[in-house]
C-alpha positions in Angstrom: 38.4 -100.5 73.0 36.4 -99.9 69.9 37.5 -96.0 69.9 41.1 -97.2 69.8 40.4 -99.7 66.7 38.2 -96.8 64.9 41.5 -94.5 65.7 43.7 -97.2 64.1 41.5 -97.3 61.1 41.7 -93.1 60.9 44.9 -93.6 61.0 45.4 -96.2 58.3 43.0 -94.2 56.3 45.0 -90.9 56.7 48.3 -93.0 55.4 46.5 -94.0 52.5 45.4 -90.3 51.8 49.3 -89.2 52.4 50.2 -92.1 50.1 47.6 -91.5 47.4 48.6 -87.9 47.6 52.3 -88.4 46.9 51.3 -90.7 43.7 49.2 -87.9 42.5 52.2 -85.3 42.9 54.9 -88.0 41.5 52.6 -88.8 38.4 50.8 -85.4 37.6 47.3 -87.3 37.9 44.2 -85.4 39.0 42.9 -88.5 40.9 43.5 -91.9 42.0 41.4 -94.5 43.9 42.1 -97.6 46.0 39.8 -100.3 47.3 41.2 -102.7 50.3 39.3 -104.9 52.8 35.7 -103.3 51.1 37.1 -99.8 52.1 37.2 -97.3 48.8 39.1 -94.6 49.2 39.5 -91.7 46.5 41.7 -89.0 46.3 41.7 -85.9 43.9 43.0 -82.5 43.6 40.7 -79.8 42.3 43.5 -77.3 41.3 45.5 -80.2 39.7 45.1 -78.8 35.9 47.6 -76.4 35.8 50.8 -79.0 36.3 49.0 -81.3 33.6 49.0 -78.2 31.3 52.6 -77.3 32.0 54.0 -80.7 31.1 51.9 -80.8 27.3 53.1 -77.2 26.7 57.1 -78.6 27.2 56.5 -81.3 24.9 54.9 -79.2 22.3 57.9 -77.5 22.1 60.3 -79.9 20.7 57.4 -81.3 18.4 57.2 -77.8 17.0 60.9 -77.7 16.1 60.9 -81.1 13.9 59.2 -80.4 10.7 56.3 -82.6 10.4 52.7 -82.8 10.4 50.7 -81.0 13.0 49.5 -82.7 16.2 46.1 -82.9 15.4 46.2 -85.3 12.5 48.6 -87.5 14.7 45.7 -88.5 17.2 43.9 -89.9 14.1 47.0 -91.4 12.5 46.3 -95.4 11.6 49.8 -95.9 12.9 49.6 -94.4 16.3 50.3 -96.1 19.2 48.2 -95.3 22.0 48.7 -95.3 25.8 46.7 -98.4 27.5 46.9 -96.4 30.9 47.5 -93.2 32.9 50.8 -92.7 33.8 54.2 -91.5 33.2 56.2 -92.3 29.7 59.6 -93.4 29.7 61.6 -94.0 26.6 64.6 -95.6 28.2 64.9 -98.3 31.0 67.0 -95.8 32.9 68.1 -92.1 32.6 71.6 -93.1 31.4 70.2 -96.0 29.1 69.6 -95.6 25.3 66.1 -95.0 24.2 64.1 -98.1 23.4 63.4 -96.8 19.9 64.4 -93.9 17.9 62.9 -92.0 15.0 63.5 -93.8 11.9 64.0 -97.3 14.0 62.5 -100.4 12.4 60.5 -102.2 15.0 59.1 -105.9 15.5 55.7 -106.5 16.5 56.0 -107.0 20.6 59.4 -105.4 21.0 59.2 -102.8 24.0 58.8 -99.4 22.7 58.7 -97.6 25.7 57.4 -97.8 29.6 54.7 -96.5 31.3 54.6 -96.1 35.0 51.7 -96.3 36.9 51.3 -96.2 40.4 54.8 -97.3 41.0 54.6 -100.1 38.6 56.7 -100.2 35.4 54.4 -101.4 32.3 56.4 -102.2 29.2 54.5 -101.0 26.1 55.2 -103.2 23.0 54.7 -102.5 19.5 51.6 -103.8 18.4 53.0 -104.2 14.9 56.3 -104.3 13.0 57.1 -101.1 11.1 59.2 -98.0 11.0 59.2 -95.4 13.7 58.3 -92.4 11.9 57.4 -90.1 14.9 57.7 -89.9 18.9 54.7 -88.1 20.3 55.9 -88.1 24.0 59.3 -86.7 25.8 61.0 -88.9 28.3 59.3 -88.7 32.1 56.0 -87.1 30.2 52.7 -87.8 32.0 50.4 -89.3 29.7 46.8 -89.8 29.6 44.8 -93.1 28.4 44.4 -93.5 24.7 46.9 -90.8 24.2 48.9 -91.4 21.1 52.8 -92.2 22.0 54.6 -92.8 18.7 53.7 -93.7 15.2 54.8 -97.1 13.7 54.4 -97.2 9.7 
């Protein structure tokens, strides 16, 4: 009987691994970890760097076409709104909806400025202060890292 229980446990672990691997593929993450009933499971991909390089390269092209300051100062800009998590940034509630904010828009503190999807959970990102959106640093459906600048509010 214990062998069947162990086999069932292995089936559950295999299912978790498949689910976590799918999450890695969907989000572009390189590692994800869960803990359930005192079982901790971490799935990572060693060769996962190439997909992460492809997305920022695509994001850089539109930014380069907009006459503005180079990317490096945006990282240290005092008005930068940073990602509180790793996930996928969405600039609108749905693909056919208007974006939450646009360049030049006035925002109020607490106003939704984008959504970050992490592990199939939609997390609203609120403006930390009122001001004018002067630059949007990410594209719709772009993977983002923790603490990555998302946009600048002055």
